N, C-alpha and C positions, 0 to 999 in steps of 0.2 A: 504494500500500500504506500502511495506517495502522499506525504503530508504537505499541505499548502497553507501558508499564512496570507490572509487577505484582510483588507480594511473594509468593514461593512458599509453599505450605502451605494452611491453611484459608481464607485470604482469596482466594487464587487459585481455589479450588474454588467458593466463593460467586460469584466473578466469572464463572466458566465458566457457571454456571446462568443468570445474567442475560444474558450474551452469547448463549447458545443460544436463550433465549426471545425475544431481539431478532432472531433469524434469522441469526446469525453461526455459521459452522461451527467452533465453538470446542471441539469434543470433544477436541481435542489437549491441552487444558489438564487433562483428567482422566486422561491417560496417565501411567504410571509411567516416568519418565525422568530422567536426569541432565543432559539438555541445558538450556542456559540461554537458547536462542533457539528458538522454535517458530513455525511458520507454519500458517495454515489451508490446507486443500487447494486452495481457489480463489485463494490468494496475495493475498487482500485485506487480511489482518491478520497482523502479525508481533508476537509477544509476547516481551518481555525479562523474565527473572526476576532480580530484584535484591533486596538487603536493603531492608526497609521504609523505613529512614532515607534510602536512596538514591533512592527513587522521585521525590521533588520535584526532585532534582538532574538526573536524566535528562530530566525533562520541561522544567525551566527552560532547559537547554542545547540542547533541540531534538532530542536523540537519540531520545526518545519524543515522539510528538505528544500523547498523552494518557496518564494513569496513574490508578491507583486506590490510595488510601492513607488511613490513619487521620487524623482531624482533629488528633490529638495530635502526629503527625509533622509535619503542615503548620504548626502553631503553633510548633513548635520550630525548623523549618527556616527559616521566614520567606522562602521562595523567591519569585521574581518570576514568578508564573504565575497562571492563572485557576482559581478554584474554581467548578466548573460545577454540581455536583449532589450532594445528600446522598442516598446510596444506602440509608440506614436499616438497615444491618446492621453487625455487630461493635459493637453499642452498649455503652457503658460511661460512666464519669464520671472526669474528672480532678479529684482531690480533695486537700485538705489533711487529713492524718490524724495521730493521735498518741495518747498516753495521755489519758484523759478530762480530767485537770486541765491539759492543755497549752493548753486554750482560753484560759486566763488570760494566757499569754505572748503570744498573738496580739493581745491588746488593748492591748499597750504593752510597751515595752522591746525589748532586742535578742533576736532568735531565730535559731537555726540550723536551716536547712531542707535536708534530704537529698533529692536527686532526680536522675533521669536527664534531666529536662527543665529543664536549667539556664537556658537562654535564656528560656523561657516563665516560669519562676519569677522570674527577675530583673525582667522586665517587669511581672509581676503585683504583686509586693510593692513595687516602686518606684512604680508608679502609685497605690498606696494610701498612700504615704509611710511605709511600715513599715521598720524597721531590721532587715533580714534578711541573714544570711550564708548564701549558697548553697553547699552542698557537693555536688559532682557525684559520683554513684555509678552503676555500670552494672548492678547486680543486687542482689537481696535487700535492697531499700530498707527493708523493715520492720525490719531488724536495727539500723538507725541509732539509733532511740530506745531500743531495748532495751539497747544498749551505752553510751548516753550520748553518742554521736557527734553527734546532732542532737536538737533539741526536737520537731520535727515532720517529716513527710515530705510530698512533693508528688508524687502518683503516680496511675496508673490504678487504678480500683476497679471490679470487675465484680460478683462475688457477695459480696465482703467477707469470705470465709472465712479468708483468711490473716491479715487484721487481727484478727478475733475470736480466732483460735487463739493470737495473741500479745498479747492484752490491749489492742489498739489499737481506736480508733473513728474514724469519719469526723467531722471537726470542721467541714468546709465543702466543699460541692460547688461547684466553680468552673466547669468547662466540660463540656458534653455532647459526647461523642465518638462518632463513627461513621465508616464508610468514605465517602470523598468521591471523586468523579470530578474530575480536574484536567486542564487543557489548556495546552499551550505557546501563548504569545501570538501568535507568528507563524503557527503551524500553524492556529490558529483562523481566520485570514484566508485562508491559502493552501489549506487543506483543509476549508474550511467546508462544502462540498457532501458531504463524508464524515462530518465530526464532528457537525454540527448535527442531521442526521436520526437519527444514533445516539443523541444525547442525548434527542431527542424520544421515541424508542422506550423508552429506559431510564426516562424519566419515567413512562411508562405502567406499567412494571413496578413501580416503587416507589410508585405511587399519586399522583404529583404532576401527571399529565397528564389527570386525570379531572375 
């Protein structure tokens, strides 16, 4: 049995479509249920529903053989696992944003950066030799520059609607984000006969195997 870690919600629904097209009996993922563990009728796949930020942990520790998670979560977690495939859905950008005039502060001097991606932000600004104070927040990141808590924010941007509604703009697009298939390093060896064919099928679905 192959164990799969998934984030419940929209991501799981998109994953269900991919799995079904790959010949997996994953219709169970579309059922309305409060269960945290689901199995396919043929007992070949077991799905664990976890918080998005916990997917890399379950895969790294081998509780799940594979998982599907956003690239932003992978960057932040820094987990010891293999990133196998870009699934090309849930696309967005991880950006630096703020008021239009905040760009001047990015070019020199001390800046305060509000983000829920504290580890990623520290690595980014440190690698560029910028003097950045990272302020960890868990929600409504856009409020930080509005209240003077931070000069800029480092956050996911999809449509940009929330930024525009609050007078903020994207100052820099840093990372392309999308859903990624990840694998436990040991599982990739011990269950290669199950994982590698699945990856090959998924590549066909996302257009990389043609």
